[in-house]
N, CA and C of each residue as an Amber inpcrd file, in Angstrom:
protein
   453
 -45.6790000  30.3100000  36.0260000 -44.3690000  30.1280000  36.5950000
 -44.5150000  29.6510000  38.0220000 -43.7120000  28.6640000  38.3960000
 -43.7480000  28.0930000  39.7260000 -42.7960000  28.8840000  40.6190000
 -43.3260000  29.6570000  41.5460000 -42.5040000  30.4950000  42.4310000
 -42.0280000  29.7380000  43.6640000 -42.5260000  28.5090000  43.8760000
 -42.1380000  27.7350000  45.0490000 -40.8830000  26.9010000  44.8240000
 -40.4310000  26.7850000  43.5990000 -39.2640000  25.9260000  43.3500000
 -37.9820000  26.6420000  43.7550000 -37.0170000  25.8400000  44.1560000
 -35.7140000  26.3820000  44.5590000 -34.9860000  26.9110000  43.3270000
 -34.1350000  27.9140000  43.5200000 -33.3900000  28.4280000  42.3810000
 -32.4810000  27.3490000  41.8000000 -32.3030000  27.3900000  40.5100000
 -31.4710000  26.4210000  39.8200000 -29.9980000  26.6670000  40.1540000
 -29.3020000  25.6040000  40.4960000 -27.8710000  25.6930000  40.7690000
 -27.1490000  25.2150000  39.5190000 -26.2500000  26.0450000  38.9840000
 -25.5750000  25.6170000  37.7620000 -24.7030000  24.3880000  38.0220000
 -24.6840000  23.4930000  37.0500000 -23.8590000  22.2930000  37.1650000
 -22.3930000  22.6840000  36.9750000 -21.5310000  22.1490000  37.8340000
 -20.1050000  22.4380000  37.7490000 -19.5320000  21.8400000  36.4700000
 -18.5650000  22.5170000  35.8990000 -17.8620000  21.9460000  34.7500000
 -17.0360000  20.7620000  35.2430000 -16.6520000  19.9040000  34.3230000
 -15.8480000  18.7500000  34.7000000 -14.5420000  19.1940000  35.3520000
 -13.8910000  20.2020000  34.7860000 -12.6370000  20.6900000  35.3450000
 -12.8060000  21.2010000  36.7680000 -13.8350000  21.9850000  37.0010000
 -14.0830000  22.5250000  38.3440000 -14.4470000  21.4080000  39.3110000
 -15.2300000  20.4580000  38.8540000 -15.6250000  19.3390000  39.7030000
 -14.4040000  18.5100000  40.1080000 -13.5140000  18.2330000  39.1690000
 -12.2920000  17.4930000  39.4880000 -11.4350000  18.2720000  40.4740000
 -11.3060000  19.5740000  40.2840000 -10.5190000  20.4140000  41.1930000
 -11.1260000  20.4060000  42.5980000 -12.4480000  20.5340000  42.6880000
 -13.1200000  20.5340000  43.9880000 -12.9550000  19.1930000  44.7030000
 -13.0860000  18.0930000  43.9660000 -12.9020000  16.7630000  44.5580000
 -11.4810000  16.6230000  45.0760000 -10.4800000  17.0200000  44.2850000
  -9.0870000  16.9400000  44.7180000  -8.8660000  17.7770000  45.9810000
  -9.4170000  18.9850000  45.9920000  -9.2710000  19.8670000  47.1460000
  -9.8410000  19.2260000  48.4040000 -10.9930000  18.6130000  48.2970000
 -11.6200000  17.9650000  49.4530000 -10.8530000  16.7250000  49.8980000
 -10.3110000  15.9630000  48.9670000  -9.5110000  14.7950000  49.3230000
  -8.2540000  15.2500000  50.0720000  -7.5950000  16.2860000  49.5720000
  -6.4010000  16.8130000  50.2360000  -6.7490000  17.2850000  51.6400000
  -7.8250000  18.0580000  51.7690000  -8.2440000  18.5630000  53.0820000
  -8.5380000  17.4200000  54.0460000  -9.2670000  16.4170000  53.5690000
  -9.6280000  15.2820000  54.4250000  -8.3950000  14.4660000  54.8040000
  -7.4890000  14.2810000  53.8740000  -6.2750000  13.5100000  54.1620000
  -5.3920000  14.2420000  55.1650000  -5.2470000  15.5510000  54.9980000
  -4.4430000  16.3160000  55.9580000  -5.0840000  16.3090000  57.3410000
  -6.4140000  16.3140000  57.4140000  -7.0990000  16.2270000  58.7020000
  -6.8460000  14.8610000  59.3450000  -6.8580000  13.8000000  58.5430000
  -6.5640000  12.4480000  59.0570000  -5.1370000  12.3690000  59.5910000
  -4.1930000  12.9270000  58.8340000  -2.7950000  12.9080000  59.2610000
  -2.6200000  13.6840000  60.5680000  -3.2730000  14.8410000  60.6610000
  -3.1890000  15.6580000  61.8720000  -3.8100000  14.9220000  63.0630000
  -4.9370000  14.2350000  62.8250000  -5.5970000  13.4950000  63.9030000
  -4.7080000  12.3690000  64.4370000  -3.8400000  11.8500000  63.5990000
  -2.8920000  10.8170000  64.0280000  -1.6450000  11.4240000  64.6620000
  -1.5940000  12.7560000  64.7070000  -0.4460000  13.4250000  65.2960000
   0.7560000  13.4810000  64.3710000   0.5260000  13.3200000  63.0720000
   1.6210000  13.3310000  62.1010000   1.7820000  14.7260000  61.5160000
   2.9750000  15.2270000  61.5610000   3.2870000  16.5600000  61.0420000
   3.6880000  16.4320000  59.5720000   2.7040000  16.1170000  58.7270000
   2.9430000  15.9360000  57.2950000   1.8650000  16.6330000  56.4880000
   2.2650000  17.1440000  55.3500000   1.3300000  17.7160000  54.3950000
   1.0080000  16.6430000  53.3580000  -0.0460000  16.8810000  52.5930000
  -0.4790000  15.9260000  51.5790000   0.6310000  15.6570000  50.5610000
   1.3360000  16.6990000  50.1510000   2.4210000  16.5400000  49.1730000
   3.5030000  15.6140000  49.7260000   3.8140000  15.7360000  51.0000000
   4.8160000  14.8640000  51.6010000   4.3210000  13.4190000  51.6450000
   3.0370000  13.2500000  51.9240000   2.4460000  11.9130000  51.8740000
   2.5990000  11.3260000  50.4700000   2.3020000  12.1290000  49.4380000
   2.4260000  11.6370000  48.0630000   3.8550000  11.2180000  47.7370000
   4.8240000  11.9960000  48.1880000   6.2270000  11.6740000  47.9370000
   6.5710000  10.3270000  48.5690000   6.1950000  10.1440000  49.8210000
   6.4690000   8.8880000  50.4950000   5.7410000   7.7170000  49.8230000
   4.5040000   7.9600000  49.4120000   3.7230000   6.9040000  48.7710000
   4.3530000   6.5120000  47.4390000   4.7730000   7.4830000  46.6410000
   5.4210000   7.1910000  45.3550000   6.6930000   6.3910000  45.5640000
   7.5060000   6.7790000  46.5390000   8.7260000   6.0270000  46.8130000
   8.4020000   4.6030000  47.2600000   7.3450000   4.4680000  48.0400000
   6.9390000   3.1420000  48.4850000   6.4630000   2.2650000  47.3410000
   5.7800000   2.8610000  46.3820000   5.2540000   2.1010000  45.2420000
   6.3020000   1.8350000  44.1760000   7.1510000   2.8270000  43.9160000
   8.0530000   2.7550000  42.7730000   9.5000000   2.4620000  43.1490000
   9.8410000   2.5440000  44.4170000  11.2070000   2.2940000  44.8410000
  12.0880000   3.5140000  44.6460000  13.3810000   3.3670000  44.9460000
  14.3090000   4.4950000  44.8460000  14.3130000   5.1120000  43.4480000
  14.4550000   6.4350000  43.4170000  14.5070000   7.1530000  42.1430000
  15.2090000   8.4780000  42.3500000  15.5070000   9.1400000  41.2490000
  16.1520000  10.4500000  41.3400000  15.1330000  11.4940000  41.7820000
  15.6340000  12.6200000  42.2520000  14.7460000  13.7090000  42.6490000
  13.9410000  14.1980000  41.4530000  14.5460000  14.2160000  40.2700000
  13.8410000  14.6470000  39.0600000  12.7020000  13.6980000  38.7240000
  12.9640000  12.3940000  38.7970000  11.9130000  11.4080000  38.5260000
  10.7850000  11.5350000  39.5460000  11.1550000  11.7180000  40.7940000
  10.1640000  11.8420000  41.8580000   9.3430000  13.1140000  41.6890000
   9.9980000  14.2110000  41.3360000   9.2900000  15.4750000  41.1070000
   8.2690000  15.3060000  39.9850000   8.6570000  14.6280000  38.9290000
   7.7410000  14.3820000  37.8120000   6.5670000  13.5110000  38.2700000
   6.8540000  12.5170000  39.1000000   5.8210000  11.5740000  39.5550000
   4.7670000  12.2300000  40.4380000   5.1430000  13.3040000  41.1550000
   4.1760000  13.9730000  42.0340000   3.8500000  15.3900000  41.5610000
   4.2980000  15.7250000  40.3480000   3.9640000  17.0130000  39.7260000
   4.4650000  18.2130000  40.5220000   5.7520000  18.1930000  40.9070000
   6.3620000  19.3220000  41.6060000   7.5270000  19.8600000  40.7880000
   7.7960000  21.1570000  40.9180000   8.9880000  21.6990000  40.2760000
  10.2000000  21.3610000  41.1350000  11.3860000  21.5240000  40.5700000
  12.6150000  21.1300000  41.2360000  12.8330000  21.7890000  42.5800000
  12.5910000  23.0940000  42.6700000  12.7880000  23.8130000  43.9300000
  11.8600000  23.3260000  45.0220000  10.5840000  23.1320000  44.6730000
   9.6140000  22.6450000  45.6610000   9.9730000  21.2270000  46.1040000
  10.4420000  20.4140000  45.1580000  10.8200000  19.0420000  45.5070000
  11.9940000  19.0460000  46.4770000  12.9970000  19.8730000  46.2220000
  14.1590000  19.9460000  47.1050000  13.7380000  20.3200000  48.5220000
  12.8450000  21.2990000  48.6670000  12.3740000  21.7020000  49.9990000
  11.6520000  20.5480000  50.7000000  10.7960000  19.8460000  49.9570000
  10.0610000  18.7230000  50.5500000  11.0190000  17.6010000  50.9510000
  11.9880000  17.3060000  50.0950000  12.9570000  16.2530000  50.4020000
  13.7900000  16.6170000  51.6250000  14.1980000  17.8830000  51.7110000
  14.9650000  18.3330000  52.8820000  14.1670000  18.1110000  54.1600000
  12.8860000  18.4820000  54.1540000  12.0530000  18.3210000  55.3460000
  11.8690000  16.8430000  55.6990000  11.5940000  16.0150000  54.6980000
  11.3780000  14.5900000  54.9530000  12.6640000  13.8950000  55.3910000
  13.7920000  14.3520000  54.8710000  15.0730000  13.7790000  55.2840000
  15.3870000  14.1660000  56.7330000  15.1120000  15.4280000  57.1020000
  15.3250000  15.8610000  58.4960000  14.4570000  15.0630000  59.4680000
  13.2730000  14.6850000  59.0360000  12.3760000  13.9060000  59.8850000
  12.7670000  12.4300000  59.9230000  13.7010000  12.0360000  59.0630000
  14.1900000  10.6610000  59.0590000  13.3900000   9.6950000  58.2090000
  12.5410000  10.1930000  57.3070000  11.6780000   9.3240000  56.5130000
  12.2800000   8.9030000  55.1790000  13.2770000   9.6220000  54.7070000
  13.9420000   9.2370000  53.4690000  15.3970000   9.6470000  53.5290000
  16.1640000   9.1440000  52.5850000  17.5810000   9.5020000  52.5050000
  17.9800000   9.6050000  51.0400000  19.0270000  10.3920000  50.8360000
  19.6340000  10.5230000  49.5170000  20.8820000   9.6410000  49.5150000
  20.9980000   8.7940000  48.5200000  22.1480000   7.8990000  48.4110000
  22.7710000   8.0400000  47.0310000  24.0640000   7.8060000  46.9380000
  24.7010000   7.8660000  45.6210000  24.1020000   6.8220000  44.6770000
  23.9520000   7.2080000  43.4180000  23.4570000   6.2940000  42.3840000
  24.5240000   5.2330000  42.1250000  24.1000000   3.9990000  41.9350000
  25.0470000   2.9010000  41.7460000  25.8760000   3.0650000  40.4680000
  25.2680000   3.5350000  39.3730000  25.9590000   3.6400000  38.0950000
  26.5020000   5.0390000  37.7890000  25.9440000   6.0520000  38.4130000
  26.3390000   7.4310000  38.1030000  26.7060000   8.1420000  39.4070000
  27.9850000   8.3070000  39.6400000  28.4450000   8.8850000  40.9140000
  27.9950000  10.3340000  41.0950000  27.6300000  11.0170000  40.0030000
  27.1730000  12.4080000  40.1090000  25.7280000  12.5020000  40.5690000
  24.9890000  11.4250000  40.4330000  23.5500000  11.4410000  40.7150000
  23.2490000  10.8520000  42.0930000  22.1070000  11.2430000  42.6190000
  21.6160000  10.7160000  43.8910000  20.3020000   9.9900000  43.6620000
  20.0490000   8.9840000  44.4670000  18.7730000   8.2760000  44.4740000
  18.0980000   8.5830000  45.8040000  16.7990000   8.7810000  45.7450000
  15.9990000   9.0340000  46.9450000  15.3280000   7.7230000  47.3220000
  15.4320000   7.3470000  48.5930000  14.8040000   6.1130000  49.0410000
  14.2090000   6.2910000  50.4280000  13.2170000   5.4710000  50.7270000
  12.6110000   5.4740000  52.0610000  13.5710000   4.8600000  53.0640000
  13.5490000   5.3790000  54.2700000  14.2480000   4.7490000  55.3800000
  13.2990000   3.7190000  56.0000000  13.7980000   2.9800000  56.9630000
  12.9410000   2.0400000  57.6900000  11.7960000   2.8050000  58.3580000
  12.1180000   3.9770000  58.9310000  11.0890000   4.8090000  59.5750000
  10.0680000   5.3040000  58.5500000  10.5320000   5.6670000  57.3670000
   9.6340000   6.1210000  56.3070000   8.6990000   5.0240000  55.8410000
   9.2240000   3.8090000  55.7100000   8.3860000   2.6650000  55.3160000
   7.3340000   2.3650000  56.3780000   7.7400000   2.4300000  57.6330000
   6.7940000   2.1830000  58.7330000   5.7110000   3.2650000  58.7510000
   6.1290000   4.5120000  58.5560000   5.1710000   5.6110000  58.5230000
   4.1780000   5.4350000  57.3790000   4.6660000   5.0360000  56.2250000
   3.8010000   4.8200000  55.0680000   2.7530000   3.7610000  55.3660000
   3.1550000   2.6920000  56.0310000   2.2050000   1.6550000  56.4410000
   1.1610000   2.2250000  57.4020000   1.6130000   3.0580000  58.3270000
   0.7260000   3.6740000  59.3090000  -0.2720000   4.6160000  58.6350000
   0.1760000   5.3170000  57.5860000  -0.6910000   6.2810000  56.8930000
  -1.6940000   5.6200000  55.9610000  -1.4950000   4.3510000  55.6440000
  -2.4060000   3.6610000  54.7330000  -3.8420000   3.6940000  55.2520000
  -4.0170000   3.5770000  56.5540000  -5.3720000   3.5980000  57.1190000
  -6.0190000   4.9730000  56.9320000  -5.2190000   6.0380000  56.9860000
  -5.7530000   7.3900000  56.7380000  -6.2830000   7.4740000  55.3190000
  -5.4820000   7.0200000  54.3860000  -5.8590000   7.0540000  52.9820000
  -7.1290000   6.2340000  52.7330000  -7.1840000   5.0430000  53.3110000
  -8.3460000   4.1730000  53.1420000  -9.6130000   4.8310000  53.6920000
  -9.5280000   5.4620000  54.8580000 -10.7050000   6.1210000  55.4450000
 -11.1990000   7.2630000  54.5620000 -10.2760000   8.0680000  54.0520000
 -10.6630000   9.2040000  53.2000000 -11.3310000   8.7040000  51.9230000
 -10.7180000   7.7340000  51.2650000 -11.2830000   7.2440000  49.9990000
 -12.5940000   6.4980000  50.2090000 -12.6970000   5.7830000  51.3150000
 -13.9590000   5.0960000  51.6190000 -15.0720000   6.1190000  51.8530000
 -14.7810000   7.1630000  52.6060000 -15.7900000   8.1960000  52.8590000
 -16.2020000   8.8860000  51.5530000 -15.2260000   9.1110000  50.6790000
 -15.5160000   9.7900000  49.4130000 -16.4120000   8.9490000  48.5150000
 -16.3350000   7.6370000  48.6430000 -17.0840000   6.7470000  47.7430000
 -18.2440000   6.0300000  48.4390000 -18.5640000   6.4820000  49.6150000
 -19.5660000   5.8010000  50.4490000 -20.8870000   5.5420000  49.7260000
 -21.3330000   6.4810000  48.9210000 -22.6400000   6.3260000  48.2710000
 -22.5650000   5.5600000  46.9520000 -21.3870000   5.1040000  46.5710000
 -21.2280000   4.3900000  45.3020000 -21.2440000   2.8810000  45.5210000
 -21.8950000   2.1760000  44.5980000 -21.8380000   0.7140000  44.6390000
 -20.4570000   0.2670000  44.1650000 -20.1540000  -0.9960000  44.3390000
 -18.8540000  -1.5250000  43.8860000 -18.7030000  -1.3330000  42.3750000
 -19.7750000  -1.5610000  41.6340000 -19.7370000  -1.3650000  40.1760000
 -19.4690000   0.0970000  39.8450000 -20.1240000   1.0120000  40.5480000
 -19.9040000   2.4400000  40.2980000 -18.4720000   2.8510000  40.6480000
 -17.9250000   2.2650000  41.7070000 -16.5330000   2.5600000  42.0750000
 -15.5840000   2.1270000  40.9620000 -15.8180000   0.9230000  40.4490000
 -14.9810000   0.4230000  39.3520000 -15.1350000   1.2950000  38.1090000
 -16.3640000   1.7010000  37.8130000 -16.5960000   2.5600000  36.6570000
 -15.9210000   3.9170000  36.8250000 -16.0280000   4.5070000  38.0090000
 -15.3890000   5.8020000  38.2630000 -13.8850000   5.6890000  38.0550000
 -13.2930000   4.6470000  38.6020000 -11.8540000   4.4360000  38.4390000
 -11.5030000   4.2850000  36.9560000 -12.3000000   3.5040000  36.2500000
 -12.0700000   3.3020000  34.8170000 -12.1930000   4.6210000  34.0540000
 -13.2360000   5.3860000  34.3180000 -13.4400000   6.6610000  33.6140000
 -12.2840000   7.6210000  33.8630000 -11.9090000   7.7700000  35.1290000
 -10.8320000   8.7100000  35.4560000  -9.5000000   8.2440000  34.8850000
  -9.2530000   6.9330000  34.8930000  -8.0200000   6.4000000  34.3040000
  -7.9670000   6.6860000  32.8100000  -9.0930000   6.5250000  32.1350000
  -9.1340000   6.7860000  30.6870000  -8.9680000   8.2710000  30.3790000
  -9.5820000   9.1240000  31.1740000  -9.4300000  10.5720000  30.9810000
  -7.9680000  10.9580000  31.1810000  -7.3480000  10.4620000  32.2390000
  -5.9430000  10.7590000  32.5030000  -5.0570000  10.2780000  31.3580000
  -5.3070000   9.0650000  30.8860000  -4.5080000   8.5230000  29.7720000
  -4.6320000   9.4130000  28.5440000  -5.8240000   9.8600000  28.2390000
  -6.0190000  10.7020000  27.0480000  -5.3560000  12.0600000  27.2160000
  -5.3910000  12.6140000  28.4080000  -4.7390000  13.9010000  28.6540000
  -3.2220000  13.7830000  28.5520000  -2.6890000  12.6420000  28.9600000
  -1.2300000  12.4330000  28.8970000  -0.7590000  12.0160000  27.5130000
  -1.6380000  11.3950000  26.7530000  -1.2820000  10.9230000  25.4100000
  -1.4740000  12.0610000  24.4150000  -0.3770000  12.6860000  24.0520000
  -0.4460000  13.8640000  23.1790000  -0.5210000  13.5300000  21.6920000
  -0.3770000  12.2390000  21.3460000  -0.3700000  11.8780000  19.9080000
  -1.7090000  11.3500000  19.4810000
């Protein structure tokens, strides 16, 4: 028996590894936002990013898009609206419904935060070649599709 070898470290399960990676990305992104002097949490960044990518939508659609329950979404929307980054507007076809949209300030902030996101993702993938980056994206996209496809 070789007594000089380091103890074996168990390999993380895929689920734990994905959770740890997400946790580190969130931590790094929040540190980037704080370094820029922005008083935003990662969830608020996701809300703004989704609105920027997908355009105006209902609070329910937005909650589904960022995986939040209704109560948590309402609190986040209230905070972002107070900061002037988004607004609730009446739906064009349904007067009972509201649409959530970015304000001019919210759009500008989203542009400003893009560099934070790029730095975090670049640091996370620093040791990967371009081919490995593409493969990682492909693998994770396929895993996500299979998890969402229940049939």
